[in-house]
Each structure stands twice: as C-alpha cells, then as structure tokens.
C-alpha positions in Angstrom: 114.6 -24.7 -50.1 111.3 -23.2 -49.0 111.0 -25.7 -46.2 114.1 -24.1 -44.6 111.8 -21.2 -43.7 110.0 -23.5 -41.2 112.6 -26.2 -40.4 116.0 -25.3 -39.1 119.0 -26.3 -41.3 122.2 -27.8 -39.8 124.4 -25.4 -41.8 123.9 -21.7 -41.1 124.8 -20.9 -44.7 121.8 -22.9 -45.9 119.4 -20.9 -43.7 121.0 -17.7 -45.1 120.5 -18.9 -48.7 116.9 -19.7 -47.9 116.3 -16.3 -46.3 117.8 -14.5 -49.3 115.5 -16.5 -51.6 112.5 -15.4 -49.5 113.7 -11.8 -49.6 114.0 -12.0 -53.4 110.4 -13.0 -53.7 108.7 -10.5 -56.0 112.0 -9.4 -57.5 112.7 -12.8 -59.1 110.1 -14.9 -60.9 109.5 -18.2 -59.1 108.4 -21.2 -61.0 107.7 -24.6 -59.5 106.5 -28.0 -60.9 103.1 -29.1 -59.7 104.7 -31.8 -57.5 106.2 -29.2 -55.3 102.9 -28.6 -53.6 102.7 -32.3 -52.7 106.3 -32.4 -51.5 105.7 -29.4 -49.2 102.4 -30.9 -47.9 104.1 -34.2 -47.3 107.0 -32.7 -45.4 104.6 -30.7 -43.2 102.5 -33.8 -42.5 105.6 -35.9 -41.6 106.8 -33.1 -39.3 103.3 -33.0 -37.6 103.3 -36.8 -37.1 106.8 -36.7 -35.6 105.7 -33.8 -33.3 108.3 -31.5 -34.8 105.8 -29.0 -36.0 102.4 -28.2 -34.5 99.5 -28.4 -36.9 98.7 -24.7 -36.4 102.2 -23.7 -37.4 102.0 -26.1 -40.4 98.8 -24.5 -41.5 100.2 -21.0 -41.0 103.3 -21.8 -43.0 101.2 -23.3 -45.9 99.1 -20.2 -45.9 102.2 -18.0 -46.1 103.6 -20.0 -49.0 100.2 -19.7 -50.8 100.4 -15.9 -50.5 103.8 -15.7 -52.3 104.0 -14.9 -56.0 104.9 -18.4 -57.1 103.8 -19.8 -60.4 103.1 -23.4 -60.9 104.2 -24.9 -64.3 101.0 -25.8 -66.2 102.7 -27.8 -69.0 101.5 -31.4 -68.6 104.1 -33.8 -67.2 103.3 -36.3 -70.0 104.7 -33.8 -72.5 107.9 -33.6 -70.6 108.3 -37.2 -69.3 110.8 -38.3 -71.9 113.1 -35.3 -71.2 112.7 -35.8 -67.4 113.5 -39.5 -67.7 116.6 -38.7 -69.8 117.8 -36.1 -67.2 117.2 -38.6 -64.4 119.1 -41.3 -66.1 121.9 -39.1 -67.2 122.6 -37.6 -63.8 121.5 -40.3 -61.4 118.5 -38.3 -60.2 115.0 -39.3 -59.1 112.3 -38.4 -61.5 111.1 -35.9 -59.0 114.4 -34.1 -58.8 114.8 -34.3 -62.6 111.4 -32.5 -62.9 112.8 -29.5 -61.1 115.9 -29.6 -63.3 113.9 -29.9 -66.5 111.7 -26.9 -65.5 114.8 -24.7 -64.7 116.4 -25.7 -68.0 113.3 -25.1 -70.1 112.7 -21.7 -68.6 116.3 -20.7 -68.5 115.8 -20.1 -64.7 118.1 -20.5 -61.8 117.5 -23.6 -59.6 117.1 -23.1 -55.8 118.0 -26.4 -54.1 120.0 -27.7 -51.2 120.3 -31.1 -52.9 124.0 -31.6 -53.8 123.4 -34.2 -56.6 120.7 -32.0 -58.2 122.9 -29.0 -58.0 125.8 -30.9 -59.6 123.4 -32.0 -62.4 122.3 -28.4 -62.9 125.8 -27.2 -63.2 126.7 -30.0 -65.6 123.9 -28.9 -68.1 124.5 -25.2 -67.6 121.6 -24.4 -65.3 122.5 -21.6 -62.9 122.1 -22.1 -59.2 120.2 -19.5 -57.2 123.2 -18.8 -54.9 125.3 -18.0 -57.9 123.0 -15.7 -59.8 120.5 -14.0 -57.5 122.5 -12.8 -54.5 
C-alpha cells in the first residue's frame, strides 16, 4: 500500500485508502516484515528502469519512507517458516504474502494491502483489514 504514495492507483478509492494510512502514521503502530524493504526497493528500481519514476524521485520517496515510524519485525523468518508455509498453502498465497499475513496475525494487527487474495485470506483467519478498523 505504501507504493500508492508514489505510484498512481487505477481506483481512486485505493489512493484514498493509502492516503488515510499515511495520515494515520504515528497514531497507529506500523509493523512490516523485513522483506518489505526489498519489495519497495525492487518496485522503485523497476519503475526507474521503465522510465516511470526518475531516480531522484525514487531516492526522495525512499528517504521519506525511512523517516516514518515503521518497525521492522526482528523475529527470524526461520522461526516462522512453518506457519508461513501453512498459511500460504491454506490460502493459495505466495510465501511473501503469507509473511505479511503471519505478522498481522501474530501481532493482532490490521493488515494494509490492496491484494484481494491476501485480504480474503486475512478475513478468513480473523485478521482485520486497515480499511475496516482504522478509518
């Protein structure tokens, strides 16, 4: 969802959700798995290579993200890999998406995602979605 702050979404409601998430920064604790940093960096790199986003904007956006009060989960992935794999298998998710789901479930936190399949899986296991709980 954080990438919607730099890339325009097709659905105006998605941009609105992303902006409300940004506005809630500091009021709501944000937790992310370590892979989030790599996913954001890769999305910015791909956008640069496709000439969608100038490098200077990409660097500026990354600096802005790094200034936000976001906490990276420090629990080693190996300790959670069995649970992540079970969630991925049970809900048809990638292991990457299941990592976000596992973190939200473990912390009792709301999940902020535009991914429909991930959101369905979250609802199925009782994980709240950001749009439902924090608006």
